[in-house]
N, CA, C and O atoms as a DFTB+ gen file, in Angstrom:
476 C
 N C O
     1  1      -3.974      -4.287      -7.832
     2  2      -4.604      -3.066      -7.535
     3  2      -6.114      -3.423      -8.406
     4  3      -6.509      -3.856      -9.488
     5  1      -6.609      -2.906      -7.099
     6  2      -8.260      -3.198      -7.698
     7  2      -8.686      -1.788      -8.935
     8  3      -8.348      -0.612      -8.799
     9  1      -9.551      -2.413     -10.158
    10  2      -9.792      -1.367     -10.510
    11  2     -10.926      -0.929     -10.640
    12  3     -11.422      -1.519     -11.600
    13  1     -11.675      -0.178     -10.190
    14  2     -13.510       0.667     -10.352
    15  2     -13.531       1.273     -11.462
    16  3     -12.576       1.828     -12.004
    17  1     -14.814       1.178     -11.914
    18  2     -15.592       1.516     -12.948
    19  2     -16.409       2.724     -12.281
    20  3     -17.061       2.751     -11.238
    21  1     -16.209       3.490     -13.020
    22  2     -17.440       4.822     -12.377
    23  2     -18.198       5.013     -13.594
    24  3     -17.668       4.933     -14.702
    25  1     -19.609       5.302     -13.389
    26  2     -20.007       5.976     -15.170
    27  2     -21.118       7.034     -14.080
    28  3     -21.844       7.793     -14.722
    29  1     -21.193       7.067     -13.222
    30  2     -22.078       8.509     -12.176
    31  2     -20.985       9.957     -11.773
    32  3     -20.157      10.628     -12.389
    33  1     -21.436       9.938     -10.685
    34  2     -20.923      10.657      -9.454
    35  2     -19.336      10.814      -9.379
    36  3     -18.632      11.817      -9.499
    37  1     -18.995       9.388      -9.123
    38  2     -17.469       9.359      -8.878
    39  2     -16.352       9.800      -9.996
    40  3     -15.140       9.829      -9.783
    41  1     -16.955      10.113     -11.144
    42  2     -16.131      10.515     -12.143
    43  2     -15.695      11.920     -12.190
    44  3     -15.042      12.522     -13.043
    45  1     -16.399      12.442     -10.659
    46  2     -16.968      14.442     -11.067
    47  2     -15.783      14.496      -9.875
    48  3     -15.611      13.691      -8.960
    49  1     -14.999      15.753     -10.200
    50  2     -13.821      16.076      -9.520
    51  2     -14.198      16.062      -7.753
    52  3     -13.895      15.346      -6.799
    53  1     -14.937      17.161      -7.951
    54  2     -15.401      17.065      -6.278
    55  2     -15.674      16.076      -5.419
    56  3     -15.375      15.971      -4.230
    57  1     -16.377      15.231      -6.257
    58  2     -16.724      14.022      -5.478
    59  2     -15.641      13.139      -5.526
    60  3     -15.744      12.226      -4.708
    61  1     -14.608      13.116      -6.240
    62  2     -13.152      12.689      -6.096
    63  2     -12.277      13.171      -4.893
    64  3     -12.122      12.539      -3.848
    65  1     -11.724      14.391      -5.198
    66  2     -11.881      14.765      -3.753
    67  2     -12.190      14.813      -2.118
    68  3     -11.535      14.560      -1.107
    69  1     -13.070      15.113      -2.302
    70  2     -14.008      14.324      -1.194
    71  2     -13.960      12.873      -0.485
    72  3     -13.829      12.520       0.687
    73  1     -14.084      12.353      -1.413
    74  2     -13.950      10.737      -1.344
    75  2     -12.335       9.905      -1.048
    76  3     -12.005       8.966      -0.324
    77  1     -11.661      10.711      -1.921
    78  2     -10.639      10.219      -1.870
    79  2      -9.236      11.117      -1.633
    80  3      -8.093      10.775      -1.934
    81  1      -9.618      12.208      -1.082
    82  2      -8.778      13.545      -1.033
    83  2      -7.663      13.610      -2.165
    84  3      -6.494      13.851      -1.863
    85  1      -8.080      13.378      -3.533
    86  2      -6.817      13.422      -4.739
    87  2      -7.935      13.141      -5.812
    88  3      -8.917      12.450      -5.539
    89  1      -7.737      13.698      -7.013
    90  2      -8.296      13.325      -8.268
    91  2      -7.746      12.217      -8.918
    92  3      -6.617      12.306      -9.399
    93  1      -8.440      11.108      -9.001
    94  2      -8.083       9.897      -9.459
    95  2      -8.006      10.252     -11.270
    96  3      -8.784      10.921     -11.951
    97  1      -6.452       9.332     -11.769
    98  2      -6.385       9.281     -13.355
    99  2      -6.959       7.808     -13.914
   100  3      -6.614       6.651     -13.671
   101  1      -8.093       8.442     -14.858
   102  2      -9.033       7.596     -15.583
   103  2      -8.685       7.092     -16.756
   104  3      -8.085       7.920     -17.441
   105  1      -8.828       6.046     -17.262
   106  2      -9.507       5.566     -18.572
   107  2     -10.946       5.805     -19.071
   108  3     -11.910       5.911     -18.313
   109  1     -11.011       5.890     -20.618
   110  2     -12.595       5.902     -21.127
   111  2     -12.224       4.486     -21.285
   112  3     -11.110       4.083     -21.621
   113  1     -13.783       3.402     -20.873
   114  2     -13.968       2.347     -20.819
   115  2     -15.212       2.375     -21.134
   116  3     -15.800       3.452     -21.235
   117  1     -16.085       0.683     -21.435
   118  2     -17.298       0.756     -20.652
   119  2     -17.742      -0.544     -20.288
   120  3     -17.303      -1.477     -20.961
   121  1     -18.630      -0.822     -19.236
   122  2     -19.008      -1.553     -18.481
   123  2     -20.423      -2.214     -19.630
   124  3     -21.447      -1.732     -20.114
   125  1     -19.611      -3.766     -19.670
   126  2     -20.659      -4.577     -20.863
   127  2     -21.394      -5.377     -19.993
   128  3     -21.077      -6.055     -19.016
   129  1     -22.590      -5.118     -20.639
   130  2     -24.034      -6.566     -20.297
   131  2     -24.506      -5.838     -18.946
   132  3     -24.847      -6.390     -17.901
   133  1     -24.432      -4.248     -19.266
   134  2     -25.233      -3.098     -18.353
   135  2     -25.903      -2.314     -19.178
   136  3     -25.563      -1.964     -20.308
   137  1     -27.206      -1.946     -18.383
   138  2     -27.423      -0.815     -19.456
   139  2     -28.191       0.314     -18.183
   140  3     -28.732       0.019     -17.117
   141  1     -27.932       1.826     -18.905
   142  2     -28.390       2.713     -17.725
   143  2     -29.587       2.645     -17.588
   144  3     -30.344       2.423     -18.533
   145  1     -29.969       2.823     -16.386
   146  2     -31.081       2.782     -15.685
   147  2     -31.271       3.921     -14.714
   148  3     -30.336       4.721     -14.672
   149  1     -32.538       4.199     -13.744
   150  2     -32.815       5.284     -12.726
   151  2     -33.062       4.589     -11.962
   152  3     -33.785       3.714     -12.438
   153  1     -32.692       4.312     -10.012
   154  2     -33.011       3.554      -9.138
   155  2     -33.039       5.057      -7.889
   156  3     -32.108       5.640      -7.333
   157  1     -34.430       5.253      -7.833
   158  2     -34.973       5.981      -6.735
   159  2     -33.913       7.672      -6.737
   160  3     -33.416       8.409      -5.885
   161  1     -34.005       7.621      -8.177
   162  2     -33.750       9.101      -8.342
   163  2     -32.034       9.118      -8.708
   164  3     -31.504      10.228      -8.747
   165  1     -31.346       8.131      -8.921
   166  2     -29.773       7.561      -9.307
   167  2     -29.818       7.036     -10.375
   168  3     -30.512       6.050     -10.623
   169  1     -28.875       7.780     -11.393
   170  2     -28.870       7.331     -12.351
   171  2     -27.853       5.878     -11.657
   172  3     -26.915       5.985     -10.867
   173  1     -28.372       4.672     -12.215
   174  2     -27.754       2.903     -12.449
   175  2     -27.233       2.625     -13.099
   176  3     -27.081       3.418     -14.028
   177  1     -26.611       1.452     -13.167
   178  2     -26.440       0.594     -13.906
   179  2     -27.039      -0.504     -13.613
   180  3     -26.799      -0.989     -12.507
   181  1     -27.894      -1.128     -14.439
   182  2     -28.795      -2.730     -14.469
   183  2     -28.307      -3.475     -15.184
   184  3     -27.922      -3.136     -16.304
   185  1     -28.203      -4.632     -14.735
   186  2     -27.564      -5.900     -15.320
   187  2     -28.377      -6.495     -16.479
   188  3     -29.528      -6.785     -16.153
   189  1     -28.025      -6.764     -17.848
   190  2     -28.769      -7.240     -18.167
   191  2     -28.181      -8.369     -18.794
   192  3     -28.995      -9.240     -19.099
   193  1     -27.141      -8.569     -19.039
   194  2     -26.209      -9.883     -19.552
   195  2     -25.903      -9.850     -21.362
   196  3     -25.332     -10.594     -22.159
   197  1     -26.580      -8.649     -21.430
   198  2     -26.412      -8.682     -22.939
   199  2     -25.366      -7.952     -23.448
   200  3     -25.393      -6.723     -23.384
   201  1     -24.383      -8.586     -23.982
   202  2     -22.956      -8.255     -24.762
   203  2     -23.224      -6.939     -25.501
   204  3     -22.495      -5.961     -25.662
   205  1     -24.500      -7.195     -25.912
   206  2     -24.565      -5.763     -26.758
   207  2     -24.408      -4.353     -25.757
   208  3     -23.971      -3.315     -26.254
   209  1     -24.691      -4.403     -24.724
   210  2     -25.431      -3.954     -23.924
   211  2     -24.513      -2.840     -23.131
   212  3     -24.121      -3.274     -22.048
   213  1     -24.168      -1.764     -23.373
   214  2     -22.722      -1.107     -22.779
   215  2     -23.107       0.312     -21.905
   216  3     -24.140       0.939     -22.134
   217  1     -22.230       0.669     -20.991
   218  2     -22.528       1.821     -20.480
   219  2     -21.118       2.371     -20.290
   220  3     -20.294       1.974     -19.466
   221  1     -20.949       3.504     -21.324
   222  2     -19.603       4.340     -21.486
   223  2     -19.558       4.977     -19.775
   224  3     -20.549       5.500     -19.265
   225  1     -18.066       4.793     -18.958
   226  2     -17.687       6.082     -18.207
   227  2     -15.696       5.372     -18.525
   228  3     -15.150       5.011     -19.568
   229  1     -15.072       5.464     -16.806
   230  2     -14.110       5.856     -17.082
   231  2     -13.775       4.583     -15.841
   232  3     -14.481       4.311     -14.870
   233  1     -12.633       4.024     -16.199
   234  2     -11.939       2.820     -14.735
   235  2     -10.838       3.739     -14.833
   236  3     -10.257       4.387     -15.704
   237  1     -10.765       3.472     -13.189
   238  2      -9.643       3.704     -12.245
   239  2      -8.785       2.491     -11.647
   240  3      -9.256       1.366     -11.482
   241  1      -7.979       2.714     -11.460
   242  2      -7.101       1.347     -11.209
   243  2      -6.557       2.376      -9.075
   244  3      -5.923       3.420      -8.919
   245  1      -6.915       1.833      -8.427
   246  2      -6.939       1.933      -7.013
   247  2      -6.637       1.182      -6.077
   248  3      -6.856      -0.029      -6.065
   249  1      -5.914       2.050      -4.884
   250  2      -5.658       1.441      -3.758
   251  2      -7.303       0.256      -3.086
   252  3      -8.471       0.323      -3.470
   253  1      -6.701      -0.654      -2.058
   254  2      -7.836      -1.185      -1.548
   255  2      -8.457      -0.184      -0.509
   256  3      -9.658      -0.093      -0.256
   257  1      -7.393       0.588       0.081
   258  2      -7.969       1.867       1.053
   259  2      -9.132       2.902       0.787
   260  3     -10.003       3.307       1.557
   261  1      -8.700       3.435      -1.514
   262  2      -9.500       3.756      -1.876
   263  2     -11.160       2.938      -2.248
   264  3     -12.166       3.647      -2.262
   265  1     -11.214       2.117      -2.399
   266  2     -11.912       1.112      -2.585
   267  2     -13.332       1.045      -1.067
   268  3     -14.557       0.925      -1.052
   269  1     -12.325       1.191      -0.084
   270  2     -12.821       1.137       1.096
   271  2     -14.224       2.112       1.193
   272  3     -15.421       1.991       1.454
   273  1     -13.073       3.335       0.733
   274  2     -13.451       5.126       0.904
   275  2     -14.783       5.075      -0.228
   276  3     -15.773       5.802      -0.304
   277  1     -14.610       4.600      -0.563
   278  2     -15.977       4.507      -2.543
   279  2     -16.911       3.575      -1.734
   280  3     -18.068       3.982      -1.630
   281  1     -16.632       2.477      -1.184
   282  2     -17.771       1.552      -0.184
   283  2     -18.637       3.110       0.603
   284  3     -19.733       3.649       0.445
   285  1     -17.756       3.300       1.232
   286  2     -18.606       4.412       2.402
   287  2     -19.145       5.544       1.649
   288  3     -19.901       6.332       2.217
   289  1     -18.843       5.685       0.498
   290  2     -19.904       7.277      -0.332
   291  2     -20.782       6.326      -0.780
   292  3     -21.816       6.945      -1.028
   293  1     -20.907       5.427      -0.967
   294  2     -21.791       4.627      -1.981
   295  2     -22.742       4.258      -1.352
   296  3     -23.897       4.292      -1.775
   297  1     -22.335       3.786      -0.067
   298  2     -23.577       3.086       1.017
   299  2     -24.742       4.329       1.292
   300  3     -25.903       4.291       1.698
   301  1     -23.892       5.377       0.889
   302  2     -24.937       6.736       1.415
   303  2     -25.960       6.792       0.583
   304  3     -26.734       7.687       0.922
   305  1     -26.315       6.185      -0.420
   306  2     -27.143       6.278      -1.798
   307  2     -27.634       4.698      -1.842
   308  3     -28.359       4.354      -2.775
   309  1     -27.141       3.494      -0.579
   310  2     -27.947       2.478      -0.827
   311  2     -27.288       1.554      -2.606
   312  3     -27.850       0.824      -3.423
   313  1     -26.169       2.010      -2.512
   314  2     -25.642       1.535      -3.579
   315  2     -24.278       0.007      -3.642
   316  3     -23.073       0.194      -3.475
   317  1     -24.735      -0.975      -3.838
   318  2     -23.704      -2.003      -3.507
   319  2     -22.432      -2.366      -5.299
   320  3     -22.428      -2.344      -6.530
   321  1     -21.698      -2.616      -4.213
   322  2     -20.523      -2.976      -5.174
   323  2     -20.476      -4.667      -5.800
   324  3     -20.729      -5.699      -5.179
   325  1     -20.127      -4.528      -7.005
   326  2     -20.574      -5.551      -7.669
   327  2     -19.329      -5.879      -8.919
   328  3     -18.644      -4.902      -9.220
   329  1     -19.075      -6.980      -9.520
   330  2     -18.098      -7.171     -10.295
   331  2     -18.648      -6.825     -11.451
   332  3     -19.878      -6.856     -11.421
   333  1     -18.001      -6.390     -12.824
   334  2     -18.067      -5.681     -14.053
   335  2     -16.979      -6.554     -14.789
   336  3     -15.995      -7.074     -14.263
   337  1     -17.419      -6.616     -16.334
   338  2     -16.225      -6.932     -16.995
   339  2     -16.144      -5.704     -18.281
   340  3     -16.925      -5.777     -19.229
   341  1     -15.158      -4.640     -18.189
   342  2     -15.502      -3.968     -19.015
   343  2     -14.896      -4.390     -20.729
   344  3     -14.107      -5.284     -21.035
   345  1     -15.682      -3.263     -21.743
   346  2     -14.798      -3.717     -22.935
   347  2     -13.698      -4.052     -22.950
   348  3     -13.495      -5.170     -23.423
   349  1     -12.408      -3.191     -22.413
   350  2     -10.939      -3.414     -22.310
   351  2     -10.709      -4.903     -21.913
   352  3      -9.592      -5.281     -22.263
   353  1     -11.117      -5.425     -21.566
   354  2     -11.197      -6.839     -20.717
   355  2     -10.893      -6.795     -19.329
   356  3     -11.107      -7.868     -18.764
   357  1     -10.398      -5.753     -18.506
   358  2     -10.532      -5.584     -17.763
   359  2     -11.561      -6.146     -17.147
   360  3     -12.673      -6.187     -17.672
   361  1     -11.187      -6.859     -15.443
   362  2     -12.580      -6.566     -14.145
   363  2     -12.386      -5.641     -13.225
   364  3     -11.434      -5.439     -12.472
   365  1     -13.474      -5.059     -13.380
   366  2     -13.347      -3.666     -12.353
   367  2     -14.876      -3.618     -11.475
   368  3     -15.976      -3.815     -11.990
   369  1     -14.642      -3.337     -10.186
   370  2     -15.845      -3.124      -9.473
   371  2     -16.523      -1.835      -9.995
   372  3     -16.101      -0.771     -10.447
   373  1     -17.681      -2.335      -9.763
   374  2     -18.786      -1.353      -9.795
   375  2     -20.073      -0.902      -9.555
   376  3     -20.899      -1.802      -9.709
   377  1     -20.723       0.578      -9.108
   378  2     -21.530       0.710      -8.346
   379  2     -23.113       0.231      -8.375
   380  3     -23.446       1.309      -8.869
   381  1     -24.224      -0.392      -8.277
   382  2     -25.194      -0.693      -8.762
   383  2     -26.758      -0.190      -7.300
   384  3     -26.414       0.106      -6.156
   385  1     -27.757      -0.203      -7.567
   386  2     -28.414       0.100      -6.687
   387  2     -29.041      -1.092      -6.172
   388  3     -29.859      -1.794      -6.768
   389  1     -28.546      -1.270      -4.912
   390  2     -29.054      -2.358      -3.857
   391  2     -30.266      -2.612      -3.315
   392  3     -30.660      -3.525      -2.589
   393  1     -30.945      -1.401      -3.906
   394  2     -32.677      -1.663      -3.420
   395  2     -32.966      -3.175      -4.478
   396  3     -33.052      -4.228      -3.845
   397  1     -33.044      -3.220      -5.338
   398  2     -33.636      -3.624      -6.307
   399  2     -32.812      -5.346      -6.500
   400  3     -31.724      -5.302      -7.075
   401  1     -33.292      -6.733      -6.058
   402  2     -32.637      -7.803      -5.776
   403  2     -32.140      -8.023      -7.978
   404  3     -31.215      -8.789      -8.250
   405  1     -32.803      -7.357      -9.029
   406  2     -32.476      -7.804      -9.959
   407  2     -30.882      -6.987     -11.001
   408  3     -30.213      -7.319     -11.980
   409  1     -30.911      -5.981     -10.162
   410  2     -30.006      -5.287     -10.219
   411  2     -28.363      -5.188      -9.313
   412  3     -27.415      -4.406      -9.379
   413  1     -28.599      -6.154      -8.667
   414  2     -27.554      -6.665      -8.069
   415  2     -26.758      -8.110      -8.310
   416  3     -26.261      -8.774      -7.400
   417  1     -26.735      -8.565     -10.166
   418  2     -26.178      -9.728     -10.066
   419  2     -24.985      -9.388     -10.956
   420  3     -25.306      -8.624     -11.866
   421  1     -23.125      -9.898     -10.945
   422  2     -23.141     -10.842     -10.091
   423  2     -23.085     -10.316      -8.688
   424  3     -22.390      -9.318      -8.495
   425  1     -23.842     -10.956      -7.507
   426  2     -23.534     -10.867      -6.431
   427  2     -21.868     -10.619      -5.877
   428  3     -20.975     -11.226      -6.469
   429  1     -21.531      -9.713      -4.735
   430  2     -20.121      -9.489      -4.548
   431  2     -20.053     -10.633      -3.218
   432  3     -20.863     -10.415      -2.317
   433  1     -19.337     -11.562      -3.093
   434  2     -18.874     -11.888      -2.026
   435  2     -17.406     -11.419      -1.316
   436  3     -16.607     -12.099      -0.673
   437  1     -17.390     -10.748      -1.490
   438  2     -15.740     -10.259      -1.004
   439  2     -15.038     -10.690      -1.265
   440  3     -14.142     -10.740      -0.421
   441  1     -14.780     -11.350      -2.547
   442  2     -13.998     -11.779      -3.100
   443  2     -13.288     -10.458      -4.167
   444  3     -13.993      -9.451      -4.226
   445  1     -12.377     -10.435      -4.730
   446  2     -12.042      -9.719      -5.491
   447  2     -12.307     -10.442      -6.891
   448  3     -12.164     -11.639      -7.140
   449  1     -12.855      -9.110      -8.001
   450  2     -12.949      -9.940      -9.548
   451  2     -11.804     -10.571      -9.703
   452  3     -10.775     -10.275      -9.095
   453  1     -11.941     -11.690     -10.716
   454  2     -10.757     -12.347     -11.556
   455  2     -10.361     -11.312     -11.969
   456  3     -10.952     -10.237     -11.869
   457  1      -9.000     -11.562     -12.638
   458  2      -8.089     -11.042     -13.596
   459  2      -8.488     -11.819     -14.583
   460  3      -8.592     -13.038     -14.448
   461  1      -8.771     -11.137     -15.768
   462  2      -8.189     -11.868     -17.306
   463  2      -7.658     -13.212     -17.709
   464  3      -8.063     -14.090     -18.471
   465  1      -5.889     -12.968     -16.400
   466  2      -5.166     -13.998     -16.495
   467  2      -5.652     -15.338     -15.575
   468  3      -5.233     -16.494     -15.628
   469  1      -6.531     -14.832     -14.848
   470  2      -7.131     -15.988     -13.683
   471  2      -8.254     -16.823     -14.524
   472  3      -8.967     -17.355     -13.673
   473  1      -8.641     -17.111     -15.614
   474  2      -9.785     -17.519     -15.585
   475  2     -11.028     -16.697     -16.724
   476  3     -12.200     -17.074     -16.733
């Protein structure tokens, strides 16, 4: 099952209920190589590539159906799903502002992020 990293509204109970139909059980983690920024009035994760840059948040193990629901929720704010590495070593999906090219690295090609065992 995929992992989803949340650093903004997807951590909120009311957003989870509206998006997934239930509360998600998450664990504290940090997104490595990204820094907090603001994009069009929304909290955003900006890719820096620097391992010392980290954003605190929650990681959730979710279903493919949940991921589709999250895509629909985040598209309303013009956010896109990208793969990221967490401090725990997990590979997770994270949403970033899709309006600026420099914030969309690495690009999503439709394939799930590799697990640590995959290389």
